[in-house]
N, CA, C and O atoms as a MOPAC input file, in Angstrom:
PM7 MOZYME 1SCF
protein

 N     47.85500 1   140.32000 1   127.88500 1
 C     47.38500 1   139.79900 1   126.30700 1
 C     48.85000 1   139.17200 1   125.92700 1
 O     48.94100 1   138.47000 1   124.92100 1
 N     50.02400 1   139.44200 1   126.76700 1
 C     51.06000 1   139.21400 1   126.19100 1
 C     51.02000 1   137.47100 1   126.15500 1
 O     51.03600 1   136.70100 1   125.19500 1
 N     50.97500 1   137.27400 1   127.30100 1
 C     50.70900 1   135.93300 1   127.89400 1
 C     49.69500 1   135.16700 1   126.53300 1
 O     50.18100 1   134.26200 1   125.85500 1
 N     48.42200 1   135.62900 1   126.31700 1
 C     47.45400 1   134.79600 1   125.49200 1
 C     48.33800 1   135.05600 1   124.06100 1
 O     47.85300 1   134.39100 1   123.14500 1
 N     49.27800 1   135.69800 1   123.73100 1
 C     49.90700 1   135.97800 1   122.48300 1
 C     50.56600 1   134.62200 1   122.88700 1
 O     50.12700 1   133.61100 1   122.33900 1
 N     51.59400 1   134.50400 1   123.80700 1
 C     52.55400 1   133.69300 1   123.70400 1
 C     52.14300 1   132.57800 1   123.61500 1
 O     52.98600 1   131.75800 1   123.25300 1
 N     50.63100 1   132.01700 1   123.90700 1
 C     49.82400 1   130.71400 1   124.10200 1
 C     49.31800 1   130.00600 1   122.39300 1
 O     49.43100 1   128.90900 1   121.84500 1
 N     48.50900 1   131.87200 1   121.88200 1
 C     48.40500 1   131.22700 1   120.38200 1
 C     49.14700 1   130.78300 1   119.68600 1
 O     48.93700 1   129.76400 1   119.02800 1
 N     50.66100 1   131.75000 1   119.66200 1
 C     52.06000 1   131.61900 1   118.82200 1
 C     52.18900 1   130.13900 1   119.07000 1
 O     52.13600 1   129.30600 1   118.16500 1
 N     52.41500 1   129.77000 1   120.73500 1
 C     52.92000 1   128.16900 1   120.40400 1
 C     52.00900 1   127.52300 1   119.78700 1
 O     52.50500 1   126.93700 1   118.82400 1
 N     50.49900 1   127.28900 1   119.92200 1
 C     49.56000 1   126.49800 1   119.44600 1
 C     49.84400 1   126.23200 1   118.21900 1
 O     50.06600 1   125.16600 1   117.64400 1
 N     49.80200 1   127.83800 1   117.70100 1
 C     50.01300 1   127.71600 1   115.97100 1
 C     51.39300 1   127.35300 1   115.52500 1
 O     51.50600 1   127.23200 1   114.30500 1
 N     52.80200 1   127.08900 1   116.46400 1
 C     53.81200 1   126.20300 1   115.97300 1
 C     53.85100 1   125.25700 1   116.30600 1
 O     54.93400 1   124.67600 1   116.23300 1
 N     52.82000 1   124.64600 1   116.79500 1
 C     52.47700 1   123.19800 1   116.80300 1
 C     51.84600 1   122.30100 1   116.37700 1
 O     52.03300 1   121.08600 1   116.32200 1
 N     50.53900 1   123.40300 1   115.85800 1
 C     49.84300 1   122.65900 1   114.35100 1
 C     50.10200 1   122.91900 1   113.11100 1
 O     49.30800 1   122.50500 1   112.26700 1
 N     51.26100 1   123.65900 1   112.70700 1
 C     52.26100 1   123.66300 1   111.72700 1
 C     53.23700 1   122.56700 1   111.71000 1
 O     53.39900 1   121.85300 1   110.72100 1
 N     53.89900 1   122.43400 1   112.83100 1
 C     54.91600 1   121.06300 1   112.61500 1
 C     54.52600 1   119.76500 1   112.90000 1
 O     55.22400 1   118.82900 1   112.51300 1
 N     52.98700 1   119.48900 1   113.84100 1
 C     52.28900 1   118.87300 1   113.37900 1
 C     51.84500 1   118.25700 1   112.08600 1
 O     52.03600 1   117.09900 1   111.71600 1
 N     51.15100 1   119.33400 1   111.39100 1
 C     50.84200 1   119.41200 1   109.55200 1
 C     51.86000 1   118.66000 1   109.07600 1
 O     51.86300 1   117.62600 1   108.40900 1
 N     52.98300 1   119.53400 1   109.65300 1
 C     54.40400 1   119.07900 1   108.51800 1
 C     54.88600 1   117.59100 1   108.46400 1
 O     55.26900 1   116.80600 1   107.59600 1
 N     54.61600 1   117.58400 1   110.23600 1
 C     54.90700 1   115.52500 1   110.23300 1
 C     53.85200 1   114.68300 1   109.47300 1
 O     54.33800 1   113.58500 1   109.20300 1
 N     52.63100 1   114.80600 1   109.05100 1
 C     51.66800 1   114.10500 1   109.00900 1
 C     51.96400 1   114.06600 1   107.23500 1
 O     52.28000 1   113.04800 1   106.61900 1
 N     51.82100 1   115.08500 1   106.78700 1
 C     52.68900 1   115.19000 1   105.03700 1
 C     53.84500 1   114.36700 1   105.03800 1
 O     53.91200 1   113.52600 1   104.14100 1
 N     55.10800 1   114.46400 1   106.16600 1
 C     55.72000 1   113.60400 1   105.61000 1
 C     55.71700 1   112.46800 1   105.60400 1
 O     56.45800 1   111.97500 1   104.75400 1
 N     54.95000 1   111.51100 1   106.47400 1
 C     54.60900 1   110.34900 1   106.58700 1
 C     53.89500 1   109.78700 1   105.09500 1
 O     53.81600 1   108.58800 1   104.82900 1
 N     53.40200 1   110.87300 1   104.19800 1
 C     52.69100 1   110.22300 1   103.18100 1
 C     53.44000 1   110.34300 1   102.09300 1
 O     53.04900 1   109.86200 1   101.02900 1
 N     54.90600 1   111.15600 1   102.21900 1
 C     56.30800 1   110.86200 1   101.32900 1
 C     56.34200 1   109.22900 1   100.85700 1
 O     56.20100 1   108.24500 1   101.58400 1
 N     56.58700 1   109.27800 1    99.33400 1
 C     56.95600 1   107.67600 1    99.69100 1
 C     58.21000 1   108.01000 1    98.78600 1
 O     58.54200 1   108.83300 1    97.93300 1
 N     58.75900 1   106.82700 1    99.49900 1
 C     60.38600 1   106.86100 1    99.14700 1
 C     60.49200 1   106.21500 1    97.65500 1
 O     60.28900 1   105.00300 1    97.59100 1
 N     60.76100 1   106.84300 1    96.56800 1
 C     61.06700 1   106.37800 1    95.31600 1
 C     62.17400 1   104.94100 1    95.17700 1
 O     63.36500 1   104.85600 1    95.47700 1
 N     61.26600 1   103.94400 1    94.62300 1
 C     61.99400 1   102.49700 1    94.77200 1
 C     63.35100 1   102.70900 1    94.11000 1
 O     63.61500 1   103.73700 1    93.48600 1
 N     64.23300 1   101.65300 1    94.27800 1
 C     66.09900 1   102.00000 1    93.48000 1
 C     65.74500 1   101.46300 1    91.88700 1
 O     65.19800 1   100.43100 1    91.49900 1
 N     66.01500 1   102.02600 1    91.53000 1
 C     66.03300 1   101.48100 1    89.88900 1
 C     67.12600 1   100.33100 1    89.74900 1
 O     68.32900 1   100.48400 1    89.95600 1
 N     66.61600 1    99.37800 1    89.43600 1
 C     67.22800 1    98.09700 1    88.77500 1
 C     68.53600 1    98.07600 1    87.84500 1
 O     68.39600 1    98.88500 1    86.92900 1
 N     69.52000 1    97.53400 1    87.80700 1
 C     70.21300 1    98.05500 1    86.88900 1
 C     70.22700 1    96.56800 1    86.33300 1
 O     70.06500 1    95.53800 1    86.98800 1
 N     70.48600 1    96.71400 1    84.81500 1
 C     70.51600 1    95.10300 1    84.02600 1
 C     71.70100 1    95.26900 1    83.26900 1
 O     71.61300 1    95.74900 1    82.13800 1
 N     72.83600 1    94.92600 1    83.75500 1
 C     73.67400 1    95.29000 1    82.18300 1
 C     73.99700 1    94.37700 1    81.20400 1
 O     74.08900 1    93.16200 1    81.38000 1
 N     74.23700 1    95.20800 1    79.75900 1
 C     74.28900 1    94.25300 1    78.51200 1
 C     75.36100 1    93.73900 1    78.39300 1
 O     76.34100 1    94.03600 1    79.07600 1
 N     75.33200 1    92.80800 1    77.41800 1
 C     76.84300 1    91.59600 1    77.70200 1
 C     77.83100 1    92.33600 1    77.51200 1
 O     78.88400 1    92.07000 1    78.09300 1
 N     77.72300 1    93.64000 1    76.50700 1
 C     78.87500 1    94.49600 1    76.04200 1
 C     79.40000 1    95.32000 1    77.40200 1
 O     80.54700 1    95.76300 1    77.34100 1
 N     78.54200 1    95.57800 1    78.76400 1
 C     78.83900 1    96.18400 1    79.78300 1
 C     79.83700 1    95.06900 1    80.66900 1
 O     80.85600 1    95.39700 1    81.27800 1
 N     79.32100 1    93.79300 1    80.58500 1
 C     79.42600 1    92.85100 1    81.16300 1
 C     80.75500 1    92.46800 1    80.80100 1
 O     81.59000 1    92.38600 1    81.70200 1
 N     81.09600 1    92.20800 1    79.55600 1
 C     82.38600 1    92.06600 1    79.17100 1
 C     83.54900 1    92.89700 1    79.59700 1
 O     84.59200 1    92.45200 1    80.07600 1
 N     83.17800 1    94.52600 1    79.30800 1
 C     83.99300 1    95.47300 1    79.22700 1
 C     84.25900 1    95.34100 1    80.81600 1
 O     85.44400 1    95.60300 1    81.02100 1
 N     83.59400 1    95.03500 1    81.98400 1
 C     83.92800 1    94.87200 1    83.53400 1
 C     84.87200 1    93.53100 1    83.17500 1
 O     85.99800 1    93.42900 1    83.66100 1
 N     84.53100 1    92.91200 1    82.63200 1
 C     85.74400 1    91.89200 1    82.89300 1
 C     86.84500 1    92.33600 1    82.47300 1
 O     87.88600 1    92.40900 1    83.12600 1
 N     86.67000 1    92.66900 1    81.31700 1
 C     88.19900 1    93.25100 1    80.65300 1
 C     89.08400 1    94.37100 1    81.79900 1
 O     90.30700 1    94.42300 1    81.67300 1
 N     88.40200 1    95.23700 1    82.89200 1
 C     88.29600 1    95.88100 1    83.18000 1
 C     88.88200 1    95.22300 1    84.68200 1
 O     89.42700 1    96.03300 1    85.43200 1
 N     88.81800 1    94.27100 1    84.98300 1
 C     89.05500 1    92.95900 1    85.99100 1
 C     90.28100 1    92.79900 1    85.36500 1
 O     91.22000 1    93.31500 1    85.97100 1
 N     90.52100 1    92.28100 1    84.41800 1
 C     91.83500 1    92.03500 1    84.11200 1
 C     92.93600 1    92.79900 1    83.97600 1
 O     94.02700 1    92.23400 1    84.04700 1
 N     92.88500 1    93.98300 1    83.79100 1
 C     93.54100 1    95.40500 1    83.39100 1
 C     94.10400 1    95.47100 1    84.82300 1
 O     95.31500 1    95.68600 1    84.76300 1
 N     93.59600 1    95.34700 1    86.27200 1
 C     93.67300 1    95.84000 1    87.33900 1
 C     94.37000 1    94.28300 1    87.91500 1
 O     95.30900 1    94.12400 1    88.69500 1
 N     93.90700 1    93.71700 1    87.53000 1
 C     94.85200 1    91.95700 1    87.94500 1
 C     95.99300 1    92.46900 1    87.64000 1
 O     96.74700 1    92.73100 1    88.57700 1
 N     96.29900 1    92.66300 1    86.68100 1
 C     97.53500 1    92.94700 1    85.54900 1
 C     98.44100 1    94.28800 1    86.44800 1
 O     99.63500 1    94.17700 1    86.72300 1
 N     97.74500 1    95.30600 1    86.74800 1
 C     98.33600 1    95.91200 1    87.80100 1
 C     99.03800 1    95.84300 1    88.77000 1
 O    100.06000 1    96.40100 1    89.16900 1
 N     98.25600 1    94.95800 1    89.16900 1
 C     98.42100 1    94.63100 1    90.72400 1
 C     99.43400 1    93.44500 1    91.02000 1
 O    100.16600 1    93.11500 1    91.95300 1
 N     99.14000 1    93.01200 1    89.87500 1
 C    100.40600 1    91.70300 1    89.35100 1
 C    101.71000 1    92.43100 1    89.48000 1
 O    102.59400 1    92.02100 1    90.23200 1
 N    101.84100 1    93.61600 1    88.67700 1
 C    102.91700 1    94.48600 1    88.23000 1
 C    103.70500 1    94.96000 1    89.95000 1
 O    104.85300 1    94.72000 1    90.32500 1
 N    102.72800 1    95.59200 1    90.60900 1
 C    103.49100 1    96.18800 1    91.95100 1
 C    103.46400 1    95.11600 1    92.75700 1
 O    104.06200 1    95.37200 1    93.80200 1
 N    103.08000 1    94.15000 1    92.73100 1
 C    103.51400 1    93.02800 1    93.77400 1
 C    104.94700 1    92.76000 1    93.20200 1
 O    105.86600 1    92.94200 1    94.00100 1
 N    105.36600 1    92.23400 1    91.56300 1
 C    106.17400 1    91.92600 1    91.87400 1
 C    107.37700 1    93.10800 1    92.04900 1
 O    108.46600 1    92.81400 1    92.54000 1
 N    107.04700 1    94.50800 1    91.58000 1
 C    108.18300 1    95.37700 1    92.55000 1
 C    108.16900 1    95.19600 1    93.80800 1
 O    109.20400 1    95.36700 1    94.45100 1
 N    107.29200 1    94.90900 1    94.26200 1
 C    107.03900 1    94.95000 1    96.21000 1
 C    107.96000 1    93.49600 1    95.78600 1
 O    109.08300 1    93.79900 1    95.38300 1
 N    107.74500 1    92.30100 1    95.80100 1
 C    108.68700 1    91.24900 1    96.02200 1
 C    110.18500 1    91.67000 1    95.71500 1
 O    111.05800 1    91.43000 1    96.54900 1
 N    110.48400 1    92.30600 1    94.50100 1
 C    111.67400 1    92.26000 1    94.74600 1
 C    112.32800 1    93.27600 1    95.52800 1
 O    113.52300 1    93.27400 1    95.82400 1
 N    111.54100 1    94.07500 1    95.82000 1
 C    112.33600 1    94.93500 1    97.20200 1
 C    112.85100 1    94.09300 1    98.47400 1
 O    113.86400 1    94.01800 1    99.16900 1
 N    111.11200 1    93.28400 1    98.35200 1
 C    111.29800 1    92.28600 1    99.45600 1
 C    112.59900 1    91.49600 1    99.83300 1
 O    113.28500 1    91.43400 1   100.85300 1
 N    112.66000 1    90.87800 1    98.50500 1
 C    113.93600 1    89.73000 1    98.40900 1
 C    115.17800 1    90.75700 1    98.37200 1
 O    116.14600 1    90.14000 1    98.81600 1
 N    115.52400 1    91.99600 1    98.04400 1
 C    116.30300 1    92.31000 1    98.30300 1
 C    117.02700 1    93.16800 1    99.63800 1
 O    118.15900 1    93.62600 1    99.79500 1
 N    116.14200 1    93.15300 1   100.26400 1
 C    116.09800 1    93.48100 1   101.78600 1
 C    116.58500 1    92.22200 1   102.33200 1
 O    117.42300 1    92.14300 1   103.23000 1
 N    115.90500 1    91.03900 1   101.62600 1
 C    116.39800 1    89.83300 1   102.44300 1
 C    117.65900 1    89.37600 1   102.17800 1
 O    118.33500 1    88.59100 1   102.84300 1
 N    117.95600 1    90.00300 1   101.01300 1
 C    119.15900 1    89.22800 1   100.39600 1
 C    120.33700 1    90.00000 1   101.19400 1
 O    121.39100 1    89.42200 1   101.46000 1
 N    120.07500 1    91.42100 1   101.57800 1
 C    121.18400 1    92.02300 1   102.35300 1
 C    121.09300 1    91.83700 1   104.17300 1
 O    122.10100 1    92.11300 1   104.82300 1
 N    120.06100 1    91.44800 1   104.75400 1
 C    120.11200 1    90.79700 1   105.94300 1
 C    121.06900 1    89.65400 1   105.76600 1
 O    122.19700 1    89.55000 1   106.25000 1
 N    120.36800 1    88.73500 1   104.91600 1
 C    121.42800 1    87.34200 1   104.77500 1
 C    123.02200 1    87.56700 1   104.69700 1
 O    123.88700 1    86.93300 1   105.30100 1
 N    123.14500 1    88.38300 1   104.00800 1
 C    124.80000 1    88.77800 1   103.62800 1
 C    125.34100 1    89.41200 1   105.14500 1
 O    126.48700 1    89.19400 1   105.53700 1
 N    124.37900 1    90.20200 1   105.91400 1
 C    125.30900 1    90.87600 1   106.91900 1
 C    124.89400 1    89.74300 1   107.88100 1
 O    124.72400 1    90.29200 1   108.96900 1
 N    124.67900 1    88.56500 1   107.98300 1
 C    124.21800 1    87.05300 1   108.89100 1
 C    125.55900 1    86.94100 1   108.59800 1
 O    126.50000 1    87.53800 1   109.12200 1
 N    125.56500 1    85.82600 1   107.39600 1
 C    126.91300 1    85.33100 1   106.86500 1
 C    127.82000 1    85.84300 1   106.97300 1
 O    128.75300 1    85.05200 1   107.11300 1
 N    128.23500 1    87.32000 1   106.99500 1
 C    129.68700 1    88.00900 1   106.72300 1
 C    130.03100 1    88.27900 1   108.40700 1
 O    131.11300 1    88.84800 1   108.55200 1
 N    129.37200 1    88.00100 1   109.57800 1
 C    129.76800 1    88.38600 1   110.84700 1
 C    129.54200 1    86.41800 1   111.17500 1
 O    130.20200 1    85.85800 1   112.05100 1
 N    128.80500 1    85.87000 1   110.53700 1
 C    128.78600 1    84.40200 1   111.25800 1
 C    130.43800 1    83.78300 1   110.47100 1
 O    131.18100 1    83.08100 1   111.15800 1
 N    130.76700 1    84.10100 1   109.23100 1
 C    132.34600 1    83.68200 1   108.91500 1
 C    133.28600 1    84.41500 1   109.48700 1
 O    134.47800 1    84.42500 1   109.18200 1
 N    132.65800 1    85.15100 1   110.47500 1
 C    134.17100 1    85.88900 1   111.12500 1
 C    134.68800 1    87.17600 1   110.50700 1
 O    135.44300 1    87.84900 1   111.20900 1
 N    134.31400 1    87.71700 1   109.00000 1
 C    134.91600 1    88.79300 1   108.87900 1
 C    135.22600 1    89.92600 1   109.53200 1
 O    134.34400 1    90.74300 1   109.79700 1
 N    136.12700 1    90.06100 1   109.77100 1
 C    136.95600 1    91.67900 1   110.25100 1
 C    135.85100 1    92.56400 1   109.99000 1
 O    134.92700 1    92.89300 1   110.73400 1
 N    136.11100 1    92.89600 1   108.78300 1
 C    135.71500 1    93.67600 1   107.72700 1
 C    134.08700 1    93.96800 1   108.08900 1
 O    133.62200 1    95.10400 1   107.99700 1
 N    133.45400 1    93.05400 1   108.41900 1
 C    132.05400 1    93.17200 1   107.92900 1
 C    131.25800 1    94.74400 1   109.18300 1
 O    131.74200 1    95.29300 1   110.17200 1
 N    129.94100 1    94.94100 1   108.46100 1
 C    129.61700 1    96.55900 1   108.80400 1
 C    129.19400 1    96.09800 1   110.65900 1
 O    129.14700 1    96.93400 1   111.56100 1
 N    129.01500 1    95.05400 1   110.78200 1
 C    128.71400 1    94.68300 1   112.43500 1
 C    129.83300 1    94.95500 1   113.25100 1
 O    129.71700 1    95.51100 1   114.34400 1
 N    131.36200 1    94.44000 1   112.57800 1
 C    132.49600 1    94.32700 1   113.78100 1
 C    133.22500 1    96.09000 1   113.35000 1
 O    134.11500 1    96.57800 1   114.04500 1
 N    132.86000 1    96.54000 1   112.58700 1
 C    133.39900 1    97.89700 1   111.81500 1
 C    132.90600 1    99.06900 1   112.68500 1
 O    133.44600 1   100.03600 1   113.22200 1
 N    131.71000 1    98.60100 1   112.60500 1
 C    130.85300 1    99.96000 1   112.82900 1
 C    130.68500 1   100.01100 1   114.79300 1
 O    130.54400 1    99.13000 1   115.64100 1
 N    130.79900 1   101.57300 1   114.84800 1
 C    131.00900 1   102.39500 1   115.79300 1
 C    129.42100 1   101.99800 1   116.45200 1
 O    128.52200 1   101.31100 1   115.96900 1
 N    129.51300 1   102.76800 1   117.80100 1
 C    128.38500 1   102.37600 1   118.42500 1
 C    127.14500 1   102.97000 1   117.52300 1
 O    126.32400 1   102.35500 1   116.84200 1
 N    127.25200 1   103.98500 1   117.69100 1
 C    126.50900 1   105.09600 1   117.22900 1
 C    125.82100 1   104.25200 1   115.41100 1
 O    124.62200 1   104.21500 1   115.13600 1
 N    126.36700 1   103.98200 1   114.95600 1
 C    126.57400 1   103.63600 1   112.91800 1
 C    125.08400 1   102.47600 1   113.82900 1
 O    123.86400 1   102.62000 1   113.74400 1
 N    126.12000 1   101.12400 1   114.83600 1
 C    125.35100 1   100.10400 1   114.89400 1
 C    123.50800 1   100.42000 1   115.50000 1
 O    122.58700 1    99.60800 1   115.41800 1
 N    123.46000 1   101.46100 1   115.92600 1
 C    122.21000 1   102.16200 1   116.82500 1
 C    121.74500 1   102.72900 1   115.66800 1
 O    120.74900 1   102.10200 1   115.30600 1
 N    122.02000 1   103.66900 1   114.88900 1
 C    121.26700 1   103.62100 1   113.82200 1
 C    120.54700 1   102.79300 1   112.39700 1
 O    119.54800 1   102.91200 1   111.68600 1
 N    122.23800 1   101.55200 1   112.55900 1
 C    121.36000 1   100.87800 1   111.71900 1
 C    120.33800 1    99.63000 1   112.10000 1
 O    119.83300 1    98.78800 1   111.35800 1
 N    120.26300 1    99.75100 1   113.00500 1
 C    119.13000 1    98.82000 1   114.08200 1
 C    118.25400 1    99.54000 1   114.13400 1
 O    117.23800 1    98.85800 1   114.00600 1
 N    117.91200 1   100.94600 1   114.29300 1
 C    116.77800 1   102.27600 1   113.99000 1
 C    115.63600 1   101.47900 1   113.00300 1
 O    114.50100 1   101.00900 1   113.09200 1
 N    117.00300 1   101.69900 1   111.74800 1
 C    115.72200 1   101.72100 1   110.68000 1
 C    116.11900 1   100.27000 1   109.86400 1
 O    115.85300 1   100.15900 1   108.66700 1
 N    116.70300 1    99.30000 1   110.54100 1
 C    116.58600 1    97.89000 1   110.13000 1
 C    114.71600 1    97.13600 1   110.77100 1
 O    114.04200 1    96.27600 1   110.20400 1
 N    114.29700 1    98.13800 1   112.50500 1
 C    113.48700 1    97.66000 1   113.23500 1
 C    112.21100 1    98.21100 1   112.58200 1
 O    111.13000 1    97.64900 1   112.75500 1
 N    112.38300 1    99.63100 1   111.61400 1
 C    111.50200 1   100.27300 1   111.13500 1
 C    111.16400 1    99.15100 1   109.98400 1
 O    110.05200 1    98.62900 1   109.90600 1
 N    112.18500 1    98.85800 1   109.15200 1
 C    111.50700 1    97.83500 1   107.98600 1
 C    110.80500 1    96.42500 1   108.51600 1
 O    109.77600 1    95.90500 1   108.08500 1
 N    111.81800 1    95.89000 1   109.75900 1
 C    110.65000 1    94.74400 1   110.12400 1
 C    109.38400 1    95.20100 1   110.60900 1
 O    108.40300 1    94.55800 1   110.23700 1
 N    109.25100 1    95.94400 1   111.18100 1
 C    107.88900 1    96.54300 1   111.53900 1
 C    107.12000 1    97.10400 1   110.52000 1
 O    105.93200 1    96.83100 1   110.69400 1
 N    107.29800 1    97.69900 1   109.64200 1
 C    106.84700 1    97.64600 1   108.05800 1
 C    106.47200 1    96.30200 1   107.54200 1
 O    105.47500 1    96.48400 1   106.84300 1
 N    106.69400 1    95.41900 1   107.54500 1
 C    106.72300 1    94.25800 1   106.91400 1
 C    105.97300 1    93.36200 1   107.43800 1
 O    105.34600 1    92.50500 1   106.81500 1
 N    106.01100 1    93.55900 1   108.92300 1
 C    104.86300 1    92.75000 1   109.56800 1
 C    103.18200 1    93.18400 1   109.41900 1
 O    102.12600 1    92.55400 1   109.35600 1
 N    103.63800 1    94.81500 1   109.39800 1
 C    102.56700 1    95.64700 1   109.00000 1
 C    101.60000 1    95.08700 1   108.12800 1
 O    100.41300 1    94.86200 1   108.36600 1
 N    102.61500 1    94.77600 1   106.49700 1
 C    102.48100 1    94.63200 1   105.60000 1
 C    101.30100 1    93.01400 1   105.46700 1
 O    100.32100 1    92.71100 1   104.78600 1
 N    102.02100 1    92.43200 1   106.40600 1
 C    101.88200 1    91.07500 1   106.64100 1
 C    100.55000 1    90.82100 1   107.22100 1
 O     99.91600 1    89.83700 1   106.83900 1
 N    100.09800 1    91.57200 1   108.05700 1
 C     98.94500 1    91.56600 1   108.78800 1
 C     98.39700 1    92.22800 1   108.16400 1
 O     97.28500 1    92.18000 1   108.68900 1
 N     98.28800 1    93.17700 1   106.98800 1
 C     97.03200 1    93.86600 1   105.88400 1
 C     96.79900 1    92.67400 1   105.02300 1
 O     95.66100 1    92.48700 1   104.59300 1
 N     98.12600 1    91.53400 1   104.61700 1
 C     97.55500 1    90.85200 1   103.35900 1
 C     96.72300 1    89.23800 1   103.56500 1
 O     96.26200 1    88.47500 1   102.71600 1
 N     96.79000 1    89.12500 1   105.33700 1
 C     96.19500 1    88.15100 1   105.67800 1
 C     94.81800 1    88.52900 1   105.85400 1
 O     93.93600 1    87.68700 1   105.67800 1
 N     94.41500 1    90.28100 1   106.34200 1
 C     93.46900 1    90.34400 1   106.01500 1
 C     92.24100 1    90.40200 1   104.46800 1
 O     91.04400 1    90.17900 1   104.29200 1
 N     93.19200 1    90.75400 1   103.78300 1
 C     92.72300 1    90.61700 1   102.46800 1
 C     92.18000 1    88.94400 1   102.32400 1
 O     91.04800 1    88.47300 1   102.43500 1
 N     93.39500 1    88.34400 1   102.05700 1
 C     92.85700 1    87.01500 1   101.98700 1
 C     91.86200 1    86.46200 1   102.45400 1
 O     90.95900 1    85.99900 1   101.75600 1
 N     91.89600 1    86.43400 1   103.77100 1
 C     90.91900 1    85.78300 1   104.99400 1
 C     89.55700 1    86.15600 1   104.61600 1
 O     88.60600 1    85.82000 1   105.32200 1

């Protein structure tokens, strides 16, 4: 009796699952409604693009100022050492101070390289 009940139960599940899958085939996917912007919306989008471009230029300006400051600092240290200044950081620093400064400068170099790669990916 149990085997007969299990067979009917399994057959019933198969019939139900089959009927559900057939119903799903008849369900139509609604078409994606097309968007036709008005002239006003189009102009507003252009104005937003101008605002975003201005913001990007402001951020880039601040960023480039920082890059120039980093570059000036590096050139200054190079020039002091090349000119033979005995009081320059490179000649005056201990091994530990030079090692710490080197690690900081290496992080800056690596970060600049990463930024260059990201910018190249954006431009290309």
